[in-house]
N, C-alpha and C positions, 0 to 999 in steps of 0.2 A: 836788801837789793830792790831797787826800783824796777818796775815793769811797765810796759806800755803794750797792752795785749790787743791783738786783732785790729791792726791799723785800718782806718777808713778815711777816704777823702770826703770831707764834708762841705768844702767850699772851694771854688776856683774863681779868682778875680783877675780881670785883665789889667796888665801893667802899662799898656799903651792904647792909643785910640783905635788901632787896627786889630787888637786882640791877638797879636802874634806872640807876645810874651805874657805868660800867665803866672800868677802866684797860687800855689795849691796849699790848702790848709788841711791838717790831718788831726783826727781824734782817735782815742782808743775805745774799747768796749764800755768804758765807764763814762765816755763823753768828754774826757780831758783833752785839752789842746796840746799837741806835740810841742809847739813853740814855748809854751809855759812849763810843761812837764820836764823838758830836757835841761832846764837851768841847773847848773851845778854838776851835771854829769861829766865825768872825766874820761869815760870810755863806754863803749856799748857793743852789743852783739845783736844781730837780727837773725831770726830763725823762721823757717816756714812752718806749716801746720804740723809737720812731723818732727820738728825740733832740729832740723838740719841747718847748720850755720850757712847763711847766705851773704852776710856782710858784717864787717867789723869797723869800729872807730877806735883808734888807739890814742886819741887826744881830745881835749874839749873842743878844739877847732873842728876836728873830724866829726864829732857829735853834731855840731852846729850845721855842718854841710851834708849830713847823712841823707842818702837817697831813700825815700820812703816807698814802700810797696804795699798795696792793700792786701790784707790777710796776714801779713807778717806780724811777729811779736818782737819787741825790743826789750833788752834787759841792760841795766847799767852794770858794768863790770869794771874791775881794776884792769887797766891796760896791760899790766905785767903778767896777768893770768892768761892772756890770749895767745894760743899757739902760733908758731911762725907762719904756717900756711893752712888756715882752718877751713877755708871756703869749700863746701861740699865734701869735706873729709871728716868733719866732726859734727856731733850733735851737742846741743847745750841742754843738759838735763839736770834739774834740781840744783842749779847754780854751778855745775861742773862741765868742762869740756870733755867729751868722751869720743875717742876715735871711732868712726863708723864701723870699721872692721872688727874692733874689739867688742863693740856693742853687739854686733851680729853674732859673734862667737859666744858671748856670754848669754845671749837670749835663747840659744838652742839647747 
């Protein structure tokens, strides 16, 4: 499973003369560029620092259009393993989607 941990914006470049439109470049904690790392990914899940699912991509096109957020971590996943409605309801732990309520129940 490919990982892209602790997203950081390392460069912003204006796309027009007025600076209205900008291109943002992202790297992970190893300094790898997101636009290079994502090549070949068929699906992805983004999680916050607590492992809570914040965003998913269910196709290679969605991976290409993924909205990056500093501090998140992305994992390449098989799109068929992504639950129907995972945002804020699941954690992604050790390569598995775990429903938050069952995670809390098992932790006590």
